[in-house]
C-alpha positions in Angstrom: -12.7 18.1 -1.8 -11.0 16.9 -5.0 -7.9 16.0 -3.1 -9.9 13.8 -0.7 -11.6 12.0 -3.6 -8.2 11.4 -5.2 -6.8 10.0 -2.0 -9.7 7.5 -1.7 -9.5 6.6 -5.4 -5.8 6.0 -5.3 -6.1 3.7 -2.2 -8.6 1.6 -4.2 -6.3 1.5 -7.2 -3.4 0.3 -5.0 -5.6 -2.4 -3.4 -6.9 -3.4 -6.9 -3.3 -3.7 -8.2 -2.4 -6.0 -5.3 -4.7 -8.7 -6.8 -1.8 -9.5 -9.1 0.6 -10.3 -6.3 1.4 -14.0 -6.0 0.7 -15.9 -2.8 4.5 -16.5 -2.4 5.1 -12.7 -2.5 2.4 -11.9 0.0 3.7 -14.6 2.3 7.2 -13.1 2.0 5.9 -9.6 2.7 4.1 -10.8 5.8 7.1 -12.8 7.0 9.4 -9.9 6.7 7.0 -7.5 8.4 5.9 -9.6 11.3 7.6 -12.1 13.6 5.3 -15.1 12.7 4.1 -13.8 9.3 0.5 -14.3 8.4 -0.3 -15.9 11.8 0.7 -12.7 13.5 -1.4 -10.7 11.2 -4.4 -12.9 11.9 -3.9 -12.8 15.6 -3.4 -9.0 15.7 -5.9 -7.7 13.1 -5.9 -4.1 14.4 -2.2 -3.8 14.1 -2.3 -5.4 10.6 -5.0 -3.0 9.5 -3.2 0.0 10.9 0.1 -1.1 9.2 -1.8 -1.7 5.9 -3.3 1.8 6.1 0.2 3.2 6.6 1.4 1.2 3.6 -1.4 2.7 1.5 -0.5 6.2 2.6 3.1 5.5 1.7 2.1 4.3 -1.7 0.1 7.5 -2.2 3.1 9.6 -1.3 5.4 7.7 -3.7 2.8 8.0 -6.5 2.4 11.7 -5.8 6.2 12.3 -5.8 6.6 10.2 -9.0 3.8 12.2 -10.8 5.4 15.5 -9.7 8.8 14.4 -10.8 7.5 13.3 -14.2 5.6 16.5 -14.8 8.6 18.6 -13.9 10.9 16.6 -16.3 8.6 16.4 -19.4 11.0 18.3 -21.6 
């Protein structure tokens, strides 16, 4: 139960941190991810949402790995 709450909370934290991204950076991310950039994302919302969810899961894994690495190397 606690792990599930952590997963939801960490997804919100990642999304919240994205508010600091510049428009130029978001445009670059979409252009490198999709053939027509943001136009493709708008024309294929289910694919975009699925990819975004996978990105959030990846961010969680990286965060979990970083926290484990730091806790193991505190000394």
